[in-house]
N, C-alpha and C positions, 0 to 999 in steps of 0.2 A: 551402440556408443556404448562405454563403461564407464559407469557410475562409481562415486563411494557411497555405504552404507555409514554414519554417524551413530552410532548409539547410547546415548547421555543418559546415565545414572545420577539423579539429582536427591540430595539428600539434604534438609528434608523436602520432599515434592510437593509443590504449589502450583496454582494456576500464573502467579503473578513470576513466578521463576523462568516458569516454562513459555509464558510469552516474551519477556524479557530478553531469551536464548533464541527465540526463534526471529524475534526482530536483530538482533547481533550478528545471528548465523547468517541471516539475508543480507544483511553488507558486504558480505565476503562472499556473496556467489552461490551461497544453499538455494535448491529451487524448492525444494517440497519438503513435507513436514510431516511427521504423523505420532498423535501424542500417544505415549504408551504407559502400561499402571506405574512406571517408577521412574519417567523421564521422558523421551524424546529420541525418534528418529527422524533423520535429517540426511536431505540425498543430494550430490554434488558432482558435478561432473569431473571426472577424474584429471583432466587436464588442468580442471581448476583450483583443483583442493592443494590448501597451502597448510600445513600442518602449525607451523610457527604462528600463521596471523589465528590458527583456530586456539593454540596454546593458550595466547594473550589475551583473546578473548575470555575464553574460562577465569582465565587465571584472576581477571579484572572484577566478573561478576561472584568467583567464588568466596575474593574477599568479604563482602558485604550483605551477601544474599542466603546461600548455599554452596555445599561442597556436590561439584559436578565431578564425574568418572566416565571414561568411553574407550567403547572400543572402535576399530574401522573394519572395515570388509569391502573389496572391490565385487561390483554384483554388474551383469551384463547382461542388458534388452528387461528394462524394468516394464513390466504392465502397469502403466501409469491409471488407467482405468478401474483397473481390479484395484489398484491400493487406494485412490481416492473415493470410490464407490463404496468401500468400507470404513470411510474416516472423513464424509464429505457430506456432511446435513445444508439444508435448505435454510436461506435467516432471512428472517424476517424484521423488516425493520419499520419502526412506529407503525405496524397495521397498513402503511400506503408502499412500501418496497419488496418486491419479492426478488433474493438472489438464490437461484437454483440452478442444475445440472440438468442436461438433458431426459437421464435419467429418473430424476423425481416427479413422482407421480402425486394426483387425489392433492397437489398443495393449493394454499387458499388462495384467494381471486383480490388483487390490489389492482390500484392505480398504476404502478410501474412492476412491470414484471423483466427482470434481465436473464438471460441463461448463460452462462458461464461452461465453457470448456476447463475442468477443473483438473489445473496442470499445476498450480501455482500456489503457494500457500498466502500468498498477500493479493489482494484487491478482491476476492471472492467471499470479502464480506461476516469472514468468521473472526476474523482479527479485529479487537477495539478500534485501532486507526482506524479503519475501512467504515466502520459503522457511525463513529463517528461523522467522518467526513460526509455520508452518505444524509445522518441526520442536518449536514448544516446546508447539502445540497437541498435537499426538501423544501427546506424554508426560506430560500433564495429564490429571486424570482431572474428567471431564465430567459423569458421572452428575446429573442433576433438578437442575444448577444455572443460576441466573440468570447471562446471561453479556449485557455489555456489547461492540457492536463501534464503536470509535470512529473517524472517519474511515474509512468500512468499502467506500469505492471499490466493485470487482464484489461484494463480499458473503462472497468466497470462504473468510471465517475466518467467517462465521457462520455460510455453508453450513455446514463443517468443524466444528464445536462442537455443531448439531443433529444428524449425524451420529455424535459420538460420543455421545449422549446427553442434552444440555444440555435442560433442563427450558422457558428461553423467551429468548429473545437479541433486546436491543434492537440497531439497527444505526442508526448514526447517520453523514451527509455532508452536507454541509453545498452541494454542488456539483450542481445540478441534472442535469448527465447523468452521474454518479456514481450518484444516487438513481434514474433512471429504471433504467439498468442492472442495479443492485442488485436491483429487484425482478420485472426480468426474469430474472437468473439463478437468483434463488430461486424462482420458479415452474417454473422449465425441469427443476430440480432435485428437482421436488414436496415443499418444504419448508413447513410448516404452522405453525411455532412462530417465526417470525424478522417483528418489526415494525421496519420501514423508515422511517423520519423525515428530512425535508432541515431539517436544524438545527442546532445549535453545543451549546457548554458548558452552555451555562441549560440545556438540556433535562435534564441530568441530576439540578439541584436538587431535594435531596428524593427521591431514586432512588437505591437501595442495590444491590448486586450482588455476586456470589461472586466474579466474574473479568472483570476488563477485559483486552481487547485494544485497544492502540494505535499502530497505523503510520502514523507522522504526520512529523515530521520534530522535530529538536531544539528550537528555537523555542518552536512549540507545543506539545510536551510538557514543555519544561519553566514555561514559564505554568501549562500546565493540571494541573501533579502535585494543586498544594494540594483541584483539585475529586475529582482521582480518590482521593484517598485518601477525603475525606471518603463520598463514595460507595459504598464497597471496605467490604463485612464484614468483621467480625474475622474474623481466620484467611483472609482472601480472598487472589486471588492475582492480581496486574496486569504486564502481558508488554506490554513497549515494542520500538519498533520503528521503521524510518525513519532510523537513527542508524550515526554513522562510529565507530570508534576512537577519535578523538580527544574524541568528550563523554562518554565513561563516566562520568568522574570530575566534572564538573560536572553531569550526572543524577543519580549515586549521593549528591554530597551534597545538591543539593534534596531528593531523594527523603528520605534520609534526617531532613533539617526537617521531613516532612510521615508524619512515622512508620511510613516502609515498609523493611522490613529486606532490605537487598540477599542475593539468593541466589545466582543465579550465572549468565551470561554466556556467548551462541556467539554466534561468528565465522564467518563467512565475506566477501573478497576485502575486506578492509577494513569491513566495513558489519556491526552488531553487532545483536543482541536480547538485554534486560534482563530477566529475573525477578525481582519481589520478593513478600513476602508483607507482608500487614497486621500489624504488630507488637498 
């Protein structure tokens, strides 16, 4: 397969600007990211690359945060293992959950250990939105619960839900690359109660869950909140992330309209995760 490598120079370069750029590029089908000294390298299948969508994103970010210039080039047969082994540290969350790749050795011993095939930037635990979701999961009771992992990516949240005692988990993503990676990771962690589907929000109609996990982005979450509410059992819990601190009020207002009761939020580097209960 042929890929496009996007090299972005960010001025001034900052962690916040890099994370926002990664989040926005992920929405337009970029699959993998590599932080470099003056910016970011990002990778996308050539067949999915749309330079007009890219320019719209960069223009919006540059208005308020930084200046971004870029170059592109075609690459064939990317060695993902070589790329990620040089750029993928293991992640330890609250000294309780470890996310690692198979090549990581001598890692800490913890209660929950998850092995990820590192082929995607999101869902590996490196990004704040995933870390925040995991922190929320660690606080929740999953014993014998039914779970929906919407926009599952690597399925790391599904795997942790299973390790915490969930009865069954439905994991959904509309990206084929994510779907295949999720299946691979579930098998690698010997998980047998997660069903993965390449689908979208329509799939959950007429289905109900005790816990819904959705780590996506503000626009999609805002649009899907009514569907989540209908699919959430009474006294159920929904946890959202992929959101920035500026998104809090708009999401809380819409959630209230959907009979979802705000409980609390946690934050890290301007990224947030919100927890709601079904009224």
